C-alpha positions in Angstrom: 68.1 19.9 200.7 65.2 19.2 203.0 66.0 15.6 202.7 69.4 16.1 204.1 68.0 18.2 206.9 65.6 15.4 207.7 68.4 12.9 207.6 70.6 14.8 209.8 67.9 15.4 212.3 67.1 11.7 212.4 70.9 10.9 212.9 71.1 13.2 215.8 68.0 11.8 217.4 68.3 8.0 216.9 67.7 7.6 220.7 67.5 9.9 223.5 71.2 9.7 223.9 71.9 10.0 220.2 73.4 7.4 217.8 74.9 4.2 219.0 78.5 4.2 220.3 81.3 5.0 217.9 82.3 1.4 217.1 78.6 0.4 216.2 77.9 3.5 214.3 81.1 3.1 212.5 80.3 -0.6 211.6 76.8 0.5 210.3 78.1 3.4 208.3 80.7 1.1 206.6 78.1 -1.5 205.8 75.6 0.8 204.2 78.2 3.0 202.6 79.6 -0.3 201.0 76.1 -1.3 200.0 75.4 2.1 198.4 78.7 1.9 196.4 77.8 -1.7 195.2 74.3 -0.4 194.2 75.7 2.5 192.4 78.3 0.4 190.5 75.6 -2.1 189.5 73.3 0.7 188.5 75.6 2.2 185.9 76.9 5.0 188.3 73.6 6.1 189.5 72.9 6.1 193.2 70.0 3.8 194.4 67.7 6.0 196.6 67.3 3.4 199.6 71.0 2.6 199.9 72.0 6.3 199.5 69.5 7.5 202.1 70.8 4.8 204.6 74.3 5.8 203.7 73.8 9.5 204.4 72.0 8.7 207.7 74.7 6.4 209.1 77.4 8.7 207.8 76.1 11.5 209.9 75.3 9.3 212.9 78.8 8.0 212.9 80.3 11.5 212.8 78.1 12.4 215.7 79.0 9.3 217.6 82.7 10.1 216.9 82.5 13.6 218.2 80.5 12.5 221.3 82.8 9.5 222.0 86.0 11.5 221.7 87.4 10.3 218.4 90.5 12.5 217.9 89.4 14.4 214.9 86.7 14.4 212.0 89.5 13.4 209.6 90.3 10.4 211.8 86.6 9.4 211.9 86.4 9.9 208.0 89.5 7.7 207.5 88.2 5.0 209.8 84.9 4.9 207.9 86.9 4.8 204.5 89.0 2.0 205.7 86.2 -0.1 207.1 84.0 0.5 204.1 86.6 -0.9 201.8 86.8 -4.1 203.9 83.1 -4.5 204.1 82.6 -3.8 200.4 84.7 -7.0 199.5 82.7 -9.0 202.0 79.3 -7.8 200.6 80.4 -8.4 197.1 81.4 -12.0 198.1 77.9 -12.3 199.7 79.3 -13.1 203.1 76.3 -14.2 205.4 77.3 -12.4 208.6 78.1 -9.2 206.6 74.7 -9.3 204.9 73.0 -9.9 208.3 74.8 -6.8 209.9 73.8 -4.6 206.9 70.2 -5.7 207.3 70.2 -4.8 210.9 71.7 -1.3 210.1 69.2 -0.7 207.3 66.3 -1.4 209.5 67.7 1.2 212.1 67.9 3.9 209.4 64.8 6.2 208.7 64.6 5.8 205.1 63.1 8.7 203.0 61.3 8.3 199.7 
């Protein structure tokens, strides 16, 4: 539980103004969530710590950005993450260089625990 509290705190304090704007936070959330899903699939259903931590961080950051930036509801923000993650997962699986580059940028911005 303390890891989740640490990640939540980090997500809400990315910068003095909080996480990046909603579109950027959504993109990073989708990229690291897709990465975590692919890692889990490749690992026999077991989450991989680094990808899982980054996915939790960006999920929380995206929800905070959605709230702050006026996304109509939490359900709409979650649906946007799910839809974007599905698109990104296909591109990551295909080893698209631009998608992998954005993923690397997002991972570098996430405070990884453990």
